[in-house]
Backbone as numpy.savetxt, mean C-alpha at the origin, in Angstrom:
# Nx Ny Nz CAx CAy CAz Cx Cy Cz
13.14 12.58 -5.36 12.48 11.40 -4.98 11.39 10.70 -5.73
11.34 9.62 -6.44 10.20 9.12 -6.97 8.91 8.70 -6.15
7.87 9.11 -6.75 6.62 8.81 -5.83 5.71 8.01 -6.63
5.04 6.96 -6.24 4.06 6.20 -6.78 3.09 6.08 -5.80
2.00 6.91 -5.83 1.12 7.10 -4.69 -0.11 5.80 -4.78
0.01 5.07 -3.72 -1.11 4.15 -3.87 -2.59 4.78 -3.40
-3.37 3.89 -3.73 -4.80 4.55 -3.46 -5.01 5.08 -1.98
-4.37 4.37 -1.05 -4.43 4.83 0.43 -3.51 6.02 0.75
-2.41 6.55 -0.05 -1.55 7.52 0.01 -0.02 7.16 0.25
-0.13 5.86 0.51 1.56 5.21 0.74 2.16 5.40 -0.52
3.43 5.66 -0.40 4.45 5.81 -1.55 4.84 4.41 -2.14
4.39 3.79 -3.05 4.94 2.57 -3.43 6.28 2.45 -3.94
6.78 3.67 -4.16 8.10 3.62 -4.66 9.10 3.51 -3.51
8.64 3.60 -2.40 9.63 3.33 -1.26 9.22 2.08 -0.41
8.28 1.46 -0.99 7.75 0.11 -0.40 8.60 -1.19 -0.46
9.17 -1.64 0.61 10.04 -2.71 0.50 9.48 -4.10 -0.46
8.32 -4.31 -0.51 7.77 -5.26 -1.25 7.91 -4.81 -2.70
7.57 -3.66 -3.18 7.72 -3.33 -4.49 9.27 -3.44 -4.97
10.10 -2.94 -3.95 11.52 -2.78 -4.46 12.02 -4.29 -4.45
11.59 -5.24 -3.78 11.94 -6.65 -3.75 11.65 -7.10 -5.01
10.22 -6.83 -5.34 9.81 -7.34 -6.61 10.34 -6.78 -7.92
10.49 -5.64 -7.84 11.22 -4.99 -9.03 12.63 -5.39 -9.29
13.46 -5.61 -7.99 14.85 -6.13 -8.25 14.94 -7.61 -7.95
13.80 -8.38 -8.02 13.77 -9.77 -7.72 14.90 -10.02 -6.58
14.65 -9.60 -5.48 15.42 -9.64 -4.37 14.99 -10.72 -3.15
15.32 -11.70 -3.42 14.68 -12.85 -2.38 15.14 -12.39 -0.89
16.31 -11.95 -0.63 16.78 -11.49 0.64 15.95 -10.42 1.31
15.48 -9.36 0.43 14.67 -8.21 0.81 13.28 -8.73 1.13
12.90 -9.77 0.21 11.52 -10.40 0.67 11.40 -11.02 1.92
12.64 -11.71 2.09 12.77 -12.59 3.50 12.46 -11.75 4.67
13.40 -10.36 4.57 13.41 -9.44 5.72 12.25 -8.69 5.70
11.67 -8.48 4.67 10.31 -7.65 4.57 9.26 -8.59 5.20
9.22 -9.80 4.91 8.13 -10.70 5.56 8.23 -10.88 7.06
9.56 -11.00 7.47 9.95 -10.85 8.91 9.36 -9.54 9.64
9.72 -8.72 8.78 9.49 -7.24 9.65 7.72 -7.06 9.68
7.13 -7.54 8.53 5.71 -7.36 8.69 4.98 -8.50 9.27
5.49 -9.60 9.62 4.88 -10.41 10.54 4.72 -10.04 11.97
5.92 -9.35 12.44 5.98 -8.59 13.58 5.07 -7.33 13.74
5.30 -6.57 12.75 4.77 -5.11 12.68 3.11 -5.23 12.74
2.60 -6.11 11.94 1.24 -6.32 11.58 0.57 -7.71 12.40
1.26 -8.24 13.22 0.99 -9.59 13.99 0.16 -10.49 13.00
1.11 -10.66 11.95 0.65 -11.55 10.98 1.66 -12.79 10.74
1.62 -13.70 11.60 2.52 -14.95 11.59 2.45 -15.62 10.13
1.41 -15.59 9.47 1.14 -16.29 8.19 1.81 -15.56 6.77
2.45 -14.37 7.25 3.13 -13.78 5.96 4.45 -14.69 5.64
4.65 -15.04 4.38 5.65 -15.75 3.96 6.53 -14.77 2.93
7.73 -15.12 2.51 8.41 -14.40 1.84 7.92 -14.47 0.30
7.39 -15.55 -0.08 6.76 -15.86 -1.30 5.61 -14.81 -1.78
5.00 -14.46 -0.62 3.98 -13.43 -0.53 4.38 -11.98 -0.84
5.70 -11.84 -0.68 6.29 -10.33 -0.91 6.46 -10.16 -2.53
5.47 -9.88 -2.98 5.51 -9.54 -4.47 4.56 -8.61 -5.00
4.87 -7.39 -5.37 3.93 -6.31 -5.69 4.66 -5.18 -6.52
3.97 -4.66 -7.49 4.56 -3.70 -8.31 4.03 -2.24 -7.89
2.95 -2.12 -6.99 2.10 -0.99 -6.67 0.68 -1.17 -6.87
-0.22 -0.82 -6.25 -1.61 -0.92 -6.32 -2.11 -0.28 -7.50
-1.53 0.84 -7.81 -1.84 1.50 -9.24 -1.14 1.47 -10.42
-0.23 0.47 -10.22 0.79 0.03 -11.30 0.44 -1.33 -12.05
0.83 -1.51 -13.22 0.56 -2.83 -13.99 1.33 -3.77 -13.29
1.05 -4.98 -13.16 1.77 -6.18 -12.72 1.18 -6.81 -11.35
1.84 -7.45 -10.73 1.41 -8.37 -9.73 1.15 -7.31 -8.62
0.02 -7.94 -7.67 -0.21 -7.13 -6.44 0.07 -8.04 -5.32
0.19 -7.31 -4.08 0.43 -8.11 -2.96 -0.87 -9.01 -2.52
-0.72 -10.01 -1.86 -1.67 -10.79 -1.72 -2.91 -10.46 -1.19
-3.07 -9.36 -0.45 -4.32 -8.94 0.33 -4.96 -7.91 -0.63
-4.38 -7.71 -1.92 -5.15 -6.63 -2.81 -6.55 -7.03 -3.12
-6.89 -8.18 -3.43 -8.40 -8.41 -3.57 -9.30 -8.20 -2.67
-8.66 -8.23 -1.30 -9.59 -8.06 -0.15 -9.27 -6.59 0.52
-8.65 -6.02 0.09 -8.22 -4.67 0.59 -9.45 -3.63 0.60
-9.93 -3.24 1.74 -11.39 -2.51 1.81 -11.28 -1.20 1.33
-9.96 -0.46 1.49 -9.55 0.57 1.01 -9.71 0.86 -0.69
-8.95 -0.34 -1.27 -9.18 -0.40 -2.67 -10.62 -0.68 -3.26
-11.19 -1.54 -2.43 -12.55 -1.68 -2.95 -13.50 -0.55 -2.80
-13.45 0.38 -1.74 -14.17 1.41 -1.50 -13.93 2.49 -2.75
-12.73 2.79 -2.99 -12.30 3.61 -3.91 -12.70 3.33 -5.30
-12.41 2.27 -5.65 -12.76 1.61 -6.84 -14.19 1.54 -7.27
-15.10 1.40 -6.31 -16.49 1.35 -6.44 -17.21 2.67 -6.59
-16.30 3.54 -6.00 -16.95 4.99 -6.17 -16.23 5.67 -7.50
-15.26 4.94 -8.32 -14.54 5.39 -9.48 -13.44 6.46 -9.35
-13.16 6.24 -7.96 -11.78 7.17 -7.51 -10.41 6.44 -7.87
-9.67 7.35 -8.38 -8.10 6.87 -8.57 -7.56 6.45 -7.16
-7.80 7.62 -6.18 -7.30 7.41 -4.80 -8.03 8.01 -4.04
-7.88 7.81 -2.59 -8.84 8.21 -1.44 -8.77 9.87 -1.49
-7.81 10.48 -2.19 -7.60 12.00 -2.30 -8.74 12.59 -3.09
-9.60 11.68 -3.83 -10.54 12.10 -4.65 -11.84 12.08 -3.80
-11.84 11.63 -2.65 -13.15 11.54 -1.89 -13.29 12.47 -0.94
-14.60 13.26 -0.99 -14.78 14.28 0.07 -14.80 13.75 1.48
-14.65 12.61 1.88 -14.65 12.09 3.07 -13.42 11.85 3.46
-12.42 12.19 2.54 -11.03 11.87 3.28 -10.62 12.04 4.65
-10.94 13.40 5.15 -10.52 13.71 6.52 -11.36 12.80 7.54
-12.41 12.44 7.24 -13.11 11.77 8.44 -13.30 10.17 8.20
-12.66 9.66 7.17 -12.76 8.00 6.71 -12.35 7.34 7.81
-12.91 6.49 8.52 -12.21 5.55 9.49 -11.68 4.45 8.80
-11.84 4.19 7.57 -11.32 3.11 6.86 -9.77 3.59 6.62
-9.61 4.45 5.76 -8.22 5.03 5.32 -7.25 5.51 6.56
-8.07 6.01 7.58 -7.53 6.52 8.98 -6.63 5.35 9.62
-7.11 4.04 9.26 -5.94 3.05 9.81 -4.47 2.98 9.11
-4.69 3.55 8.04 -3.35 3.67 7.31 -2.63 4.68 7.65
-3.25 5.88 7.86 -2.80 7.19 8.06 -2.18 7.30 9.45
-2.84 6.60 10.46 -2.38 6.69 11.74 -0.88 6.06 12.07
-0.45 5.09 10.99 0.85 4.55 11.23 1.66 5.00 10.04
1.23 5.88 9.15 1.83 6.44 8.15 1.38 7.65 7.86
1.55 8.90 8.55 0.89 10.12 8.43 1.15 10.82 7.09
2.37 10.28 6.65 3.08 11.10 5.37 1.78 10.56 4.18
1.03 9.56 4.23 0.18 9.17 3.26 -0.86 10.08 3.01
-1.43 10.64 4.01 -2.53 11.62 3.84 -1.84 13.21 2.97
-0.49 13.25 3.53 -0.09 14.43 2.79 0.31 14.11 1.17
0.59 12.98 1.13 0.71 12.34 -0.39 -0.48 12.64 -1.08
-1.67 12.16 -0.67 -3.07 12.30 -1.20 -3.41 13.78 -1.52
-2.95 14.72 -0.56 -3.46 16.08 -0.83 -2.53 16.58 -1.80
-1.31 16.09 -2.02 -0.28 16.75 -3.08 -0.76 16.33 -4.54
-1.67 15.26 -4.64 -2.11 14.94 -5.94 -3.25 15.86 -6.49
-3.75 16.40 -5.64 -5.16 17.45 -6.16 -4.51 18.87 -6.25
């Protein structure tokens, strides 16, 4: 299985937003927007916002990329991922991702 590990440890290769972007699939964009509106209590998400090639890949980024505190933290410290940080296990910022996607921390550990 292909893995494109994001800064936080999520596998972008399995992300519906990336898959929809790569395949230019508006139906998957619409389904993903609906799913995310509910899952993240974010009623303003539209299917047009579902465009991303992955946070560590060339190309378009999901709308919140510029505001992503995890991305900002890692980048400001010169890290490729949170797995490069000695505070990974105690970081409250990335823990918000790992609590709903525990495989993300495993992905980060596998990079080292």
